[in-house]
C-alpha distance (Angstrom), angle and dihedral (degrees) to the residues before:
residue distance angle dihedral
X1 . . .
X2 3.79 . .
X3 3.97 90.1 .
X4 3.86 88.6 47.8
X5 3.77 91.7 51.4
X6 3.82 96.7 43.9
X7 3.86 99.8 41.8
X8 3.78 95.9 40.7
X9 3.81 93.9 40.5
X10 3.70 95.4 45.5
X11 3.84 95.1 48.3
X12 3.90 88.9 47.9
X13 3.74 92.5 48.2
X14 3.75 94.1 53.7
X15 3.79 90.5 42.1
X16 3.77 94.2 51.5
X17 3.82 90.7 45.3
X18 3.81 92.6 54.5
X19 3.87 92.2 43.1
X20 3.76 92.3 54.5
X21 3.79 98.6 41.9
X22 3.78 94.7 45.8
X23 3.83 93.6 39.2
X24 3.78 89.0 -132.0
X25 3.84 103.6 177.8
X26 3.76 116.4 161.7
X27 3.80 91.4 -166.6
X28 3.88 89.2 62.3
X29 3.76 90.9 40.6
X30 3.77 96.0 53.8
X31 3.72 91.0 42.3
X32 3.81 92.1 51.1
X33 3.78 90.7 54.9
X34 3.70 89.1 66.1
X35 3.74 105.8 31.6
X36 3.82 104.4 31.1
X37 4.01 95.8 24.7
X38 3.76 85.3 -127.7
X39 3.75 114.6 142.4
X40 3.92 100.2 173.4
X41 3.65 97.6 110.8
X42 3.77 94.0 43.2
X43 3.89 88.2 52.4
X44 3.84 89.3 50.5
X45 3.84 88.7 50.6
X46 3.83 86.5 54.1
X47 3.84 88.7 53.2
X48 3.85 88.5 53.3
X49 3.75 93.1 49.2
X50 3.81 92.9 48.4
X51 3.77 94.9 46.7
X52 3.81 91.4 50.8
X53 3.78 92.0 44.3
X54 3.71 95.0 55.0
X55 3.83 90.8 50.2
X56 3.75 102.0 40.8
X57 3.86 95.5 44.2
X58 3.76 87.1 53.1
X59 3.83 90.8 49.0
X60 3.77 90.9 51.4
X61 3.83 91.6 47.3
X62 3.80 88.8 52.2
X63 3.87 92.4 52.0
X64 3.85 92.8 -116.5
X65 3.75 91.8 116.0
X66 3.78 123.1 43.7
X67 3.75 126.5 -127.1
X68 3.91 105.4 -61.7
X69 3.69 100.4 -169.5
X70 3.70 124.3 108.2
X71 3.87 142.1 162.9
X72 3.86 120.6 -82.3
X73 3.74 138.7 174.3
X74 3.68 112.3 -106.0
X75 3.84 90.1 -159.2
X76 3.83 89.6 51.6
X77 3.87 93.1 50.1
X78 3.87 90.0 52.7
X79 3.86 99.0 41.3
X80 3.77 95.4 36.2
X81 3.80 98.1 43.6
X82 3.91 89.6 49.7
X83 3.83 90.2 51.6
X84 3.80 91.3 46.4
X85 3.72 92.2 50.9
X86 3.81 90.5 53.7
X87 3.77 89.8 46.5
X88 3.69 99.0 52.9
X89 3.82 90.1 55.2
X90 3.77 90.1 54.3
X91 3.74 91.4 44.7
X92 3.70 93.8 48.3
X93 3.70 94.1 -125.6
X94 3.83 143.3 37.5
X95 3.82 122.8 -110.4
X96 3.79 96.3 -75.2
X97 3.78 92.2 36.2
X98 3.77 90.9 54.2
X99 3.73 92.4 50.5
X100 3.83 95.3 48.4
X101 3.77 94.2 42.9
X102 3.77 91.2 50.3
X103 3.78 84.7 55.6
X104 3.84 88.0 56.8
X105 3.84 90.4 57.9
X106 3.78 98.9 -101.5
X107 3.85 102.3 150.6
X108 3.80 93.0 -165.1
X109 3.84 88.0 63.9
X110 3.90 88.9 49.4
X111 3.82 87.9 55.7
X112 3.90 91.1 47.9
X113 3.75 90.5 44.5
X114 3.72 94.2 53.4
X115 3.83 95.3 50.2
X116 3.86 91.4 42.8
X117 3.86 92.6 52.8
X118 3.83 92.1 42.8
X119 3.84 96.4 47.1
X120 3.66 91.3 45.2
X121 3.78 92.5 50.6
X122 3.74 89.7 48.1
X123 3.80 90.8 52.7
X124 3.71 94.2 48.3
X125 3.83 104.1 40.1
X126 3.85 107.9 -6.6
X127 3.74 140.0 70.3
X128 3.88 93.4 -56.6
X129 3.81 93.8 63.5
X130 3.85 91.1 104.9
X131 3.87 89.2 53.2
X132 3.89 87.7 49.9
X133 3.83 92.5 50.9
X134 3.71 89.9 46.1
X135 3.78 91.1 79.8
X136 3.69 106.9 3.7
X137 3.76 97.0 71.5
X138 3.77 96.4 50.6
X139 3.78 126.7 94.8
X140 3.81 92.3 8.7
X141 3.83 119.3 -175.5
X142 3.81 137.2 157.9
X143 3.75 114.2 -92.4
X144 3.70 100.4 -137.1
X145 3.82 99.1 120.7
X146 3.84 97.0 -175.8
X147 3.89 89.3 49.9
X148 3.91 90.1 50.7
X149 3.84 90.6 50.7
X150 3.88 92.6 43.0
X151 3.79 93.8 -126.7
X152 3.80 134.2 115.0
X153 3.66 112.3 -92.2
X154 3.83 90.2 -124.8
X155 3.86 90.4 73.0
X156 3.78 88.8 61.9
X157 3.88 92.6 45.5
X158 3.83 89.9 52.4
X159 3.73 90.6 50.9
X160 3.72 91.8 48.4
X161 3.74 94.3 47.3
X162 3.84 91.0 48.6
X163 3.80 92.3 50.4
X164 3.82 94.2 47.1
X165 3.80 93.0 45.2
X166 3.85 91.5 50.4
X167 3.76 93.1 49.6
X168 3.89 94.1 45.1
X169 3.79 95.0 45.8
X170 3.80 91.7 46.3
X171 3.86 93.7 49.5
X172 3.80 95.9 44.0
X173 3.87 89.1 52.9
X174 3.75 92.7 59.9
X175 3.80 116.6 95.9
X176 3.88 114.0 -94.4
X177 3.69 120.7 -136.1
X178 3.74 113.5 -121.4
X179 3.81 111.2 -119.9
X180 3.77 121.0 -164.4
X181 3.76 114.2 -119.8
X182 3.85 134.0 -166.0
X183 3.64 118.9 -111.6
X184 3.94 114.3 -89.5
X185 3.85 113.8 -94.1
X186 3.81 93.8 -165.7
X187 3.78 137.5 43.2
X188 3.76 138.9 -151.0
X189 3.75 119.8 1.8
X190 3.71 93.1 -9.8
X191 3.81 90.2 60.0
X192 3.71 95.2 49.5
X193 3.83 95.2 44.8
X194 3.84 100.4 41.9
X195 3.68 111.7 17.5
X196 3.75 116.4 25.3
X197 3.79 116.7 100.3
X198 3.90 112.1 -131.6
X199 3.78 128.9 -154.2
X200 3.84 113.7 -108.9
X201 3.69 89.4 -122.3
X202 3.72 93.2 60.5
X203 3.87 87.6 47.2
X204 3.74 88.6 54.1
X205 3.88 89.1 52.8
X206 3.72 92.4 50.3
X207 3.79 92.8 47.3
X208 3.77 91.9 48.2
X209 3.88 89.5 53.1
X210 3.88 91.7 49.2
X211 3.85 89.2 46.5
X212 3.84 88.2 52.3
X213 3.72 95.6 47.7
X214 3.82 90.5 48.7
X215 3.82 89.8 70.5
X216 3.84 101.3 62.0
X217 3.88 89.7 33.7
X218 3.73 92.0 59.1
X219 3.90 90.6 39.5
X220 3.79 85.3 65.0
X221 3.80 88.2 68.8
X222 3.74 94.5 45.2
X223 3.92 94.9 -97.4
X224 3.69 118.0 132.3
X225 3.75 105.9 -155.8
X226 3.83 143.5 66.9
X227 3.62 134.8 -120.2
X228 3.90 115.0 -16.4
X229 3.82 130.5 165.0
X230 3.93 109.7 178.7
X231 3.75 102.3 59.0
X232 3.87 95.6 42.4
X233 3.84 89.5 48.5
X234 3.85 91.0 52.2
X235 3.80 88.8 47.6
X236 3.69 91.7 50.3
X237 3.78 94.4 56.1
X238 3.88 90.4 42.0
X239 3.84 86.8 55.3
X240 3.78 92.3 50.1
X241 3.84 90.9 51.9
X242 3.83 102.1 39.4
X243 3.74 103.2 23.1
X244 3.75 90.6 -135.1
X245 3.84 105.9 156.3
X246 3.85 92.0 -157.8
X247 3.80 85.9 76.3
X248 3.81 89.6 66.9
X249 3.86 100.6 91.2
X250 3.74 131.9 153.1
X251 3.81 91.7 -84.8
X252 3.94 93.0 56.8
X253 3.83 91.6 59.0
X254 3.91 87.4 44.3
X255 3.85 93.1 60.6
X256 3.77 93.5 40.0
X257 3.90 86.6 51.8
X258 3.82 90.7 51.6
X259 3.83 87.9 55.2
X260 3.75 93.4 47.7
X261 3.84 94.6 44.1
X262 3.78 91.7 50.5
X263 3.90 90.4 48.3
X264 3.86 91.1 50.7
X265 3.84 91.4 48.6
X266 3.83 93.1 45.8
X267 3.83 89.5 48.8
X268 3.81 95.1 46.4
X269 3.80 91.9 47.7
X270 3.81 92.0 42.4
X271 3.88 91.5 -121.4
X272 3.88 94.6 120.5
X273 3.71 115.5 109.8
X274 3.76 135.8 138.5
X275 3.79 111.3 -106.0
X276 3.69 121.6 -169.2
X277 3.80 117.0 -149.8
X278 3.84 126.4 -138.9
X279 3.75 120.7 -114.9
X280 3.82 93.0 -98.4
X281 3.98 91.0 54.6
X282 3.85 88.1 47.2
X283 3.75 90.0 53.7
X284 3.86 92.3 47.1
X285 3.73 91.2 45.1
X286 3.70 92.6 53.8
X287 3.82 96.4 47.3
X288 3.72 90.6 42.5
X289 3.83 92.5 51.1
X290 3.93 91.7 51.1
X291 3.86 90.9 48.2
X292 3.79 89.3 48.5
X293 3.80 93.2 52.1
X294 3.78 96.6 44.5
X295 3.81 93.0 40.9
X296 3.74 96.7 49.2
X297 3.74 92.3 45.2
X298 3.92 90.6 54.1
X299 3.73 90.4 43.3
X300 3.79 95.7 46.3
X301 3.79 92.5 -128.3
X302 3.76 147.5 23.2
X303 3.83 132.5 -123.3
X304 3.83 88.0 -63.4
X305 3.78 101.3 37.4
X306 3.79 94.8 43.6
X307 3.80 105.9 13.7
X308 3.86 96.0 48.5
X309 3.79 111.0 14.0
X310 3.87 100.6 36.8
X311 3.87 95.0 42.7
X312 3.71 91.3 51.6
X313 3.72 92.5 62.2
X314 3.92 90.7 41.1
X315 3.80 93.8 -110.0
X316 3.74 110.6 173.8
X317 3.74 86.9 -139.5
X318 3.73 93.2 59.7
X319 3.74 94.9 47.6
X320 3.77 91.4 49.5
X321 3.90 94.4 45.2
X322 3.78 97.5 48.6
X323 3.82 100.9 59.7
X324 3.79 91.3 38.7
X325 3.85 90.8 51.6
X326 3.70 87.6 51.8
X327 3.80 90.5 51.2
X328 3.80 90.4 52.0
X329 3.87 88.8 51.0
X330 3.77 89.4 52.9
X331 3.73 93.5 48.6
X332 3.78 92.7 51.5
X333 3.84 91.3 43.7
X334 3.92 90.1 53.0
X335 3.82 91.1 51.3
X336 3.75 96.6 41.4
X337 3.78 103.9 34.6
X338 3.75 115.6 8.8
X339 3.91 101.9 44.8
X340 3.83 96.9 46.8
X341 3.90 87.5 50.3
X342 3.72 91.8 50.5
X343 3.90 89.3 51.3
X344 3.80 91.6 49.7
X345 3.72 92.7 49.0
X346 3.86 91.3 48.6
X347 3.86 90.4 50.0
X348 3.77 88.8 48.0
X349 3.89 93.2 52.9
X350 3.79 89.9 44.1
X351 3.90 89.4 52.9
X352 3.96 88.4 50.3
X353 3.69 93.0 51.9
X354 3.75 94.1 47.7
X355 3.87 89.8 52.3
């Protein structure tokens, strides 16, 4: 148990600290791809996937990590990921984003987190199990993409590295706008930990390294897998309700570490403060949390479990779930942000014509 607490908790603490300090929110990144035509955070996410993929496939080849591939429902990955993508826009953050923003004192994220954890637990071991099985047991295949294609996985890795390298080099060659910054208040380690602003690509590199280290760290406890948020979140709420210590696996201490790491980062940078949401935000957070829990359970993972961890090992589940999640984010973004703005602009033009 001590190894589980230390390895899971430490990985989570570092992960949460990095997420908070770099403002690495995939919900905002996926949304900006559509609304602002800004792909910076998505490219940073590709860096994270690529870094993790190079390392974890090497560890698998060396026999340090066991076979990570498993069966999944293609229908569940599609329907669940789309619902999850809608949910994270309503909730204002994906699974990790909700955990780290809760650590900053954002009470709306606490609401979303509660309903996310509760609905996921209900889907996995509670009264919503029949709903989970309705989709998750249909169209089931193994998620070894290279095996399905009949090619060595290294071919896929070379392709991913080539695409990511091309994008990053192209983007870094573009002229950067000079942005005025305030003088530094701190010096030394304190400045680098709690004040310095980091490029999203550097954040992607750090997150990829953390995601890689998570594999052998969890392997120490007998768990074959990398970062994952939904199942541990469900297990945590189950433990709180039942007191069953068997629920306290490596992943539970990972998510608790994310919360603590974000809290420490927010306190150190003086960004922590309690923020009370309005009723509209509470309603969206509640609905978003429910959609997240149900969607991630159907899909077998969230933006981290599927979008980062599964894609890194070239799981077909991951590479199905990631674009479908983005599509869900874009759908919700259109309904919540784009369509109302179009209506307001139309009303404004009509008012000008009348005057």
